[in-house]
N, CA and C atoms as an extended XYZ file, in Angstrom:
330
Properties=species:S:1:pos:R:3:atomname:S:1:resname:S:1:resid:I:1 pbc="F F F"
N       -14.088       -9.626       -0.389 N   MET     1
C       -12.823       -9.966       -0.996 CA  MET     1
C       -12.887       -9.644       -2.484 C   MET     1
N       -11.782       -9.160       -2.994 N   GLU     2
C       -11.711       -8.805       -4.413 CA  GLU     2
C       -11.685      -10.053       -5.293 C   GLU     2
N       -12.156       -9.873       -6.504 N   ALA     3
C       -12.028      -10.933       -7.499 CA  ALA     3
C       -10.575      -11.012       -7.934 C   ALA     3
N       -10.138      -12.152       -8.460 N   PRO     4
C        -8.748      -12.250       -8.922 CA  PRO     4
C        -8.442      -11.162       -9.959 C   PRO     4
N        -7.319      -10.516       -9.783 N   SER     5
C        -6.915       -9.443      -10.687 CA  SER     5
C        -5.401       -9.379      -10.706 C   SER     5
N        -4.814       -8.694      -11.683 N   PRO     6
C        -3.359       -8.540      -11.701 CA  PRO     6
C        -2.828       -7.851      -10.442 C   PRO     6
N        -3.564       -6.872       -9.928 N   ALA     7
C        -3.103       -6.170       -8.728 CA  ALA     7
C        -3.131       -7.083       -7.510 C   ALA     7
N        -4.141       -7.940       -7.417 N   ARG     8
C        -4.210       -8.873       -6.287 CA  ARG     8
C        -3.081       -9.898       -6.356 C   ARG     8
N        -2.814      -10.399       -7.536 N   LEU     9
C        -1.702      -11.329       -7.720 CA  LEU     9
C        -0.382      -10.644       -7.377 C   LEU     9
N        -0.219       -9.401       -7.820 N   TYR    10
C         0.999       -8.646       -7.528 CA  TYR    10
C         1.158       -8.431       -6.027 C   TYR    10
N         0.078       -8.021       -5.351 N   ALA    11
C         0.157       -7.769       -3.915 CA  ALA    11
C         0.556       -9.034       -3.160 C   ALA    11
N         0.028      -10.163       -3.560 N   THR    12
C         0.340      -11.419       -2.884 CA  THR    12
C         1.779      -11.858       -3.157 C   THR    12
N         2.164      -11.892       -4.431 N   LEU    13
C         3.505      -12.375       -4.769 CA  LEU    13
C         4.601      -11.403       -4.343 C   LEU    13
N         4.420      -10.130       -4.630 N   ALA    14
C         5.429       -9.142       -4.244 CA  ALA    14
C         5.524       -9.061       -2.726 C   ALA    14
N         4.397       -9.154       -2.039 N   GLY    15
C         4.416       -9.137       -0.584 CA  GLY    15
C         5.214      -10.293       -0.017 C   GLY    15
N         4.976      -11.488       -0.521 N   ALA    16
C         5.702      -12.662       -0.027 CA  ALA    16
C         7.198      -12.567       -0.330 C   ALA    16
N         7.533      -12.158       -1.547 N   VAL    17
C         8.947      -12.049       -1.928 CA  VAL    17
C         9.658      -10.985       -1.102 C   VAL    17
N         9.011       -9.853       -0.892 N   LEU    18
C         9.650       -8.782       -0.122 CA  LEU    18
C         9.835       -9.168        1.341 C   LEU    18
N         8.884       -9.872        1.925 N   VAL    19
C         9.048      -10.324        3.312 CA  VAL    19
C        10.223      -11.287        3.416 C   VAL    19
N        10.308      -12.236        2.496 N   VAL    20
C        11.407      -13.208        2.522 CA  VAL    20
C        12.759      -12.505        2.319 C   VAL    20
N        12.832      -11.591        1.355 N   LEU    21
C        14.085      -10.869        1.124 CA  LEU    21
C        14.475      -10.020        2.328 C   LEU    21
N        13.497       -9.378        2.939 N   GLY    22
C        13.780       -8.556        4.104 CA  GLY    22
C        14.274       -9.374        5.279 C   GLY    22
N        13.627      -10.497        5.533 N   LEU    23
C        14.056      -11.352        6.644 CA  LEU    23
C        15.426      -11.969        6.373 C   LEU    23
N        15.672      -12.373        5.140 N   ALA    24
C        16.984      -12.924        4.793 CA  ALA    24
C        18.070      -11.860        4.903 C   ALA    24
N        17.742      -10.627        4.612 N   GLY    25
C        18.713       -9.548        4.689 CA  GLY    25
C        19.180       -9.254        6.096 C   GLY    25
N        18.356       -9.576        7.098 N   PHE    26
C        18.755       -9.331        8.484 CA  PHE    26
C        19.923      -10.217        8.910 C   PHE    26
N        20.166      -11.310        8.199 N   PHE    27
C        21.314      -12.152        8.526 CA  PHE    27
C        22.624      -11.501        8.109 C   PHE    27
N        22.554      -10.532        7.188 N   PHE    28
C        23.761       -9.894        6.692 CA  PHE    28
C        23.998       -8.527        7.316 C   PHE    28
N        22.952       -7.738        7.466 N   ASP    29
C        23.088       -6.427        8.099 CA  ASP    29
C        21.705       -5.904        8.481 C   ASP    29
N        21.694       -4.822        9.229 N   LEU    30
C        20.436       -4.205        9.642 CA  LEU    30
C        20.170       -2.944        8.838 C   LEU    30
N        20.249       -3.050        7.542 N   ALA    31
C        20.040       -1.900        6.669 CA  ALA    31
C        18.570       -1.480        6.686 C   ALA    31
N        18.336       -0.223        6.402 N   TRP    32
C        16.968        0.296        6.385 CA  TRP    32
C        16.132       -0.364        5.299 C   TRP    32
N        16.796       -0.862        4.252 N   LEU    33
C        16.046       -1.521        3.179 CA  LEU    33
C        15.374       -2.804        3.665 C   LEU    33
N        16.001       -3.511        4.591 N   ASN    34
C        15.380       -4.730        5.115 CA  ASN    34
C        14.081       -4.410        5.837 C   ASN    34
N        14.073       -3.324        6.606 N   PHE    35
C        12.841       -2.905        7.276 CA  PHE    35
C        11.787       -2.489        6.252 C   PHE    35
N        12.223       -1.814        5.203 N   LEU    36
C        11.294       -1.410        4.139 CA  LEU    36
C        10.709       -2.633        3.444 C   LEU    36
N        11.547       -3.614        3.136 N   TYR    37
C        11.066       -4.822        2.466 CA  TYR    37
C        10.045       -5.565        3.327 C   TYR    37
N        10.370       -5.779        4.597 N   VAL    38
C         9.459       -6.520        5.474 CA  VAL    38
C         8.163       -5.741        5.671 C   VAL    38
N         8.262       -4.454        5.894 N   GLY    39
C         7.059       -3.651        6.115 CA  GLY    39
C         6.163       -3.569        4.895 C   GLY    39
N         6.744       -3.274        3.740 N   SER    40
C         5.926       -3.159        2.528 CA  SER    40
C         5.417       -4.524        2.074 C   SER    40
N         6.192       -5.568        2.301 N   GLY    41
C         5.731       -6.910        1.956 CA  GLY    41
C         4.592       -7.378        2.841 C   GLY    41
N         4.714       -7.131        4.144 N   ALA    42
C         3.647       -7.518        5.071 CA  ALA    42
C         2.369       -6.732        4.774 C   ALA    42
N         2.520       -5.473        4.432 N   LEU    43
C         1.355       -4.668        4.064 CA  LEU    43
C         0.664       -5.253        2.829 C   LEU    43
N         1.457       -5.680        1.853 N   GLY    44
C         0.886       -6.285        0.649 CA  GLY    44
C         0.112       -7.547        0.947 C   GLY    44
N         0.642       -8.379        1.842 N   LEU    45
C        -0.068       -9.597        2.210 CA  LEU    45
C        -1.355       -9.285        2.968 C   LEU    45
N        -1.354       -8.212        3.743 N   LEU    46
C        -2.555       -7.835        4.495 CA  LEU    46
C        -3.652       -7.258        3.609 C   LEU    46
N        -3.290       -6.483        2.598 N   VAL    47
C        -4.302       -5.803        1.778 CA  VAL    47
C        -4.612       -6.529        0.477 C   VAL    47
N        -4.017       -7.671        0.241 N   ALA    48
C        -4.207       -8.365       -1.032 CA  ALA    48
C        -5.674       -8.689       -1.307 C   ALA    48
N        -6.458       -8.925       -0.300 N   GLY    49
C        -7.857       -9.280       -0.507 CA  GLY    49
C        -8.798       -8.099       -0.566 C   GLY    49
N        -8.343       -6.912       -0.196 N   ARG    50
C        -9.239       -5.762       -0.114 CA  ARG    50
C        -8.880       -4.634       -1.071 C   ARG    50
N        -7.714       -4.088       -0.931 N   SER    51
C        -7.351       -2.892       -1.704 CA  SER    51
C        -5.998       -3.083       -2.382 C   SER    51
N        -5.941       -4.050       -3.244 N   SER    52
C        -4.673       -4.376       -3.890 CA  SER    52
C        -4.282       -3.374       -4.978 C   SER    52
N        -5.256       -2.748       -5.627 N   ARG    53
C        -4.915       -1.789       -6.693 CA  ARG    53
C        -4.211       -0.559       -6.131 C   ARG    53
N        -4.724        0.081       -5.075 N   PRO    54
C        -3.977        1.209       -4.501 CA  PRO    54
C        -2.608        0.796       -3.960 C   PRO    54
N        -2.526       -0.410       -3.414 N   TYR    55
C        -1.240       -0.912       -2.929 CA  TYR    55
C        -0.260       -1.050       -4.084 C   TYR    55
N        -0.694       -1.671       -5.183 N   ALA    56
C         0.190       -1.859       -6.333 CA  ALA    56
C         0.641       -0.517       -6.898 C   ALA    56
N        -0.261        0.443       -6.960 N   LEU    57
C         0.092        1.769       -7.466 CA  LEU    57
C         1.072        2.468       -6.530 C   LEU    57
N         0.787        2.453       -5.241 N   GLY    58
C         1.665        3.109       -4.273 CA  GLY    58
C         3.036        2.471       -4.195 C   GLY    58
N         3.071        1.142       -4.147 N   LEU    59
C         4.359        0.458       -4.074 CA  LEU    59
C         5.132        0.619       -5.379 C   LEU    59
N         4.408        0.623       -6.498 N   GLY    60
C         5.068        0.840       -7.782 CA  GLY    60
C         5.729        2.201       -7.852 C   GLY    60
N         5.022        3.232       -7.393 N   LEU    61
C         5.604        4.575       -7.389 CA  LEU    61
C         6.788        4.665       -6.432 C   LEU    61
N         6.638        4.086       -5.236 N   LEU    62
C         7.709        4.139       -4.228 CA  LEU    62
C         8.979        3.446       -4.718 C   LEU    62
N         8.844        2.224       -5.203 N   TYR    63
C        10.034        1.471       -5.609 CA  TYR    63
C        10.640        2.002       -6.910 C   TYR    63
N         9.832        2.566       -7.782 N   THR    64
C        10.390        3.198       -8.977 CA  THR    64
C        11.190        4.436       -8.585 C   THR    64
N        10.674        5.195       -7.626 N   ALA    65
C        11.409        6.369       -7.137 CA  ALA    65
C        12.715        5.956       -6.463 C   ALA    65
N        12.683        4.895       -5.668 N   ILE    66
C        13.913        4.409       -5.017 CA  ILE    66
C        14.914        3.955       -6.069 C   ILE    66
N        14.437        3.288       -7.116 N   ALA    67
C        15.344        2.803       -8.163 CA  ALA    67
C        15.997        3.959       -8.909 C   ALA    67
N        15.258        5.018       -9.178 N   THR    68
C        15.851        6.146       -9.901 CA  THR    68
C        16.737        6.989       -8.987 C   THR    68
N        16.447        6.985       -7.699 N   TRP    69
C        17.238        7.757       -6.747 CA  TRP    69
C        18.583        7.096       -6.481 C   TRP    69
N        18.578        5.780       -6.342 N   ASP    70
C        19.814        5.069       -5.999 CA  ASP    70
C        19.883        3.774       -6.798 C   ASP    70
N        20.400        3.859       -7.995 N   PHE    71
C        20.490        2.676       -8.850 CA  PHE    71
C        21.793        1.948       -8.531 C   PHE    71
N        21.837        1.352       -7.350 N   ALA    72
C        23.053        0.672       -6.881 CA  ALA    72
C        22.884       -0.833       -7.016 C   ALA    72
N        23.339       -1.566       -6.023 N   ALA    73
C        23.374       -3.027       -6.089 CA  ALA    73
C        21.996       -3.643       -6.312 C   ALA    73
N        20.994       -3.146       -5.638 N   TYR    74
C        19.657       -3.717       -5.763 CA  TYR    74
C        18.743       -2.853       -6.610 C   TYR    74
N        19.301       -1.975       -7.405 N   GLY    75
C        18.493       -1.096       -8.240 CA  GLY    75
C        17.613       -1.846       -9.212 C   GLY    75
N        18.093       -2.936       -9.753 N   TRP    76
C        17.302       -3.718      -10.695 CA  TRP    76
C        16.085       -4.328      -10.000 C   TRP    76
N        16.250       -4.744       -8.732 N   LEU    77
C        15.133       -5.302       -7.974 CA  LEU    77
C        14.084       -4.228       -7.709 C   LEU    77
N        14.525       -3.057       -7.297 N   HIS    78
C        13.595       -1.964       -7.025 CA  HIS    78
C        12.861       -1.550       -8.289 C   HIS    78
N        13.586       -1.484       -9.387 N   LEU    79
C        12.962       -1.110      -10.655 CA  LEU    79
C        11.938       -2.157      -11.098 C   LEU    79
N        12.268       -3.435      -10.941 N   ALA    80
C        11.339       -4.504      -11.325 CA  ALA    80
C        10.082       -4.473      -10.470 C   ALA    80
N        10.238       -4.325       -9.155 N   VAL    81
C         9.077       -4.263       -8.263 CA  VAL    81
C         8.232       -3.035       -8.592 C   VAL    81
N         8.883       -1.921       -8.869 N   GLY    82
C         8.163       -0.692       -9.181 CA  GLY    82
C         7.401       -0.758      -10.485 C   GLY    82
N         8.063       -1.187      -11.533 N   VAL    83
C         7.417       -1.234      -12.853 CA  VAL    83
C         6.306       -2.281      -12.878 C   VAL    83
N         6.530       -3.431      -12.248 N   LEU    84
C         5.479       -4.447      -12.195 CA  LEU    84
C         4.275       -3.960      -11.388 C   LEU    84
N         4.525       -3.199      -10.333 N   GLY    85
C         3.425       -2.635       -9.554 CA  GLY    85
C         2.608       -1.643      -10.356 C   GLY    85
N         3.292       -0.787      -11.090 N   LEU    86
C         2.582        0.180      -11.931 CA  LEU    86
C         1.790       -0.527      -13.025 C   LEU    86
N         2.367       -1.575      -13.606 N   ALA    87
C         1.665       -2.327      -14.649 CA  ALA    87
C         0.447       -3.059      -14.082 C   ALA    87
N         0.591       -3.634      -12.894 N   ALA    88
C        -0.538       -4.341      -12.273 CA  ALA    88
C        -1.663       -3.375      -11.936 C   ALA    88
N        -1.316       -2.191      -11.439 N   ALA    89
C        -2.341       -1.191      -11.112 CA  ALA    89
C        -3.034       -0.689      -12.383 C   ALA    89
N        -2.267       -0.505      -13.439 N   ALA    90
C        -2.848       -0.009      -14.694 CA  ALA    90
C        -3.746       -1.054      -15.359 C   ALA    90
N        -3.443       -2.324      -15.187 N   SER    91
C        -4.230       -3.365      -15.856 CA  SER    91
C        -5.413       -3.843      -15.022 C   SER    91
N        -5.566       -3.326      -13.813 N   THR    92
C        -6.700       -3.684      -12.975 CA  THR    92
C        -7.699       -2.537      -12.986 C   THR    92
N        -8.953       -2.798      -13.363 N   PRO    93
C        -9.940       -1.713      -13.380 CA  PRO    93
C       -10.233       -1.213      -11.969 C   PRO    93
N       -10.688        0.032      -11.892 N   LYS    94
C       -11.061        0.592      -10.597 CA  LYS    94
C       -12.241       -0.176      -10.045 C   LYS    94
N       -12.415       -0.107       -8.744 N   ARG    95
C       -13.467       -0.866       -8.080 CA  ARG    95
C       -14.853       -0.511       -8.617 C   ARG    95
N       -15.124        0.755       -8.868 N   ALA    96
C       -16.439        1.173       -9.376 CA  ALA    96
C       -16.705        0.581      -10.751 C   ALA    96
N       -15.674        0.465      -11.578 N   GLU    97
C       -15.843       -0.102      -12.916 CA  GLU    97
C       -16.100       -1.599      -12.855 C   GLU    97
N       -15.513       -2.274      -11.867 N   ARG    98
C       -15.732       -3.709      -11.741 CA  ARG    98
C       -17.126       -4.020      -11.235 C   ARG    98
N       -17.698       -3.124      -10.430 N   LEU    99
C       -19.015       -3.367       -9.853 CA  LEU    99
C       -20.154       -2.864      -10.721 C   LEU    99
N       -19.839       -2.108      -11.765 N   LYS   100
C       -20.859       -1.540      -12.639 CA  LYS   100
C       -21.538       -2.670      -13.424 C   LYS   100
N       -22.884       -2.660      -13.474 N   PRO   101
C       -23.556       -3.719      -14.228 CA  PRO   101
C       -23.247       -3.605      -15.719 C   PRO   101
N       -23.130       -4.755      -16.336 N   ARG   102
C       -22.815       -4.808      -17.757 CA  ARG   102
C       -24.082       -4.544      -18.560 C   ARG   102
N       -23.952       -3.766      -19.613 N   ALA   103
C       -25.103       -3.462      -20.478 CA  ALA   103
C       -25.483       -4.694      -21.283 C   ALA   103
N       -26.779       -4.910      -21.419 N   GLN   104
C       -27.248       -6.058      -22.189 CA  GLN   104
C       -27.181       -5.749      -23.674 C   GLN   104
N       -26.831       -6.762      -24.422 N   THR   105
C       -26.854       -6.624      -25.875 CA  THR   105
C       -28.260       -6.921      -26.380 C   THR   105
N       -28.508       -6.658      -27.646 N   ALA   106
C       -29.831       -6.884      -28.238 CA  ALA   106
C       -30.218       -8.365      -28.175 C   ALA   106
N       -29.249       -9.241      -28.306 N   ALA   107
C       -29.545      -10.682      -28.279 CA  ALA   107
C       -29.919      -11.150      -26.882 C   ALA   107
N       -29.469      -10.458      -25.846 N   GLU   108
C       -29.731      -10.888      -24.474 CA  GLU   108
C       -31.026      -10.306      -23.922 C   GLU   108
N       -31.579       -9.282      -24.559 N   ARG   109
C       -32.809       -8.655      -24.068 CA  ARG   109
C       -33.995       -9.573      -24.254 C   ARG   109
N       -34.947       -9.517      -23.297 N   PRO   110
C       -36.133      -10.411      -23.409 CA  PRO   110
C       -37.083       -9.989      -24.503 C   PRO   110
């Protein structure tokens, strides 16, 4: 399991919000966006403990593209999910960087 990071927090919160929005949307219509919300949200909840950085980057790119393609009624939501995903991915170090041992300073050397 990953250590707490902005991408993990994003995957968990965005996943939960998107699932709830998608399920609530089915009461009004069967738009393709509801399927997208439920699918991408469920994926976020599934990968939050393992690969949240690639998820945040991918979802950020997808929702930013949707927001620029169709800035309609929910354009602000798509833009917010997209930009927050890109920010979470950018602020989370890559897995190799997190696992790299930290160099000892002169004061810590024996």
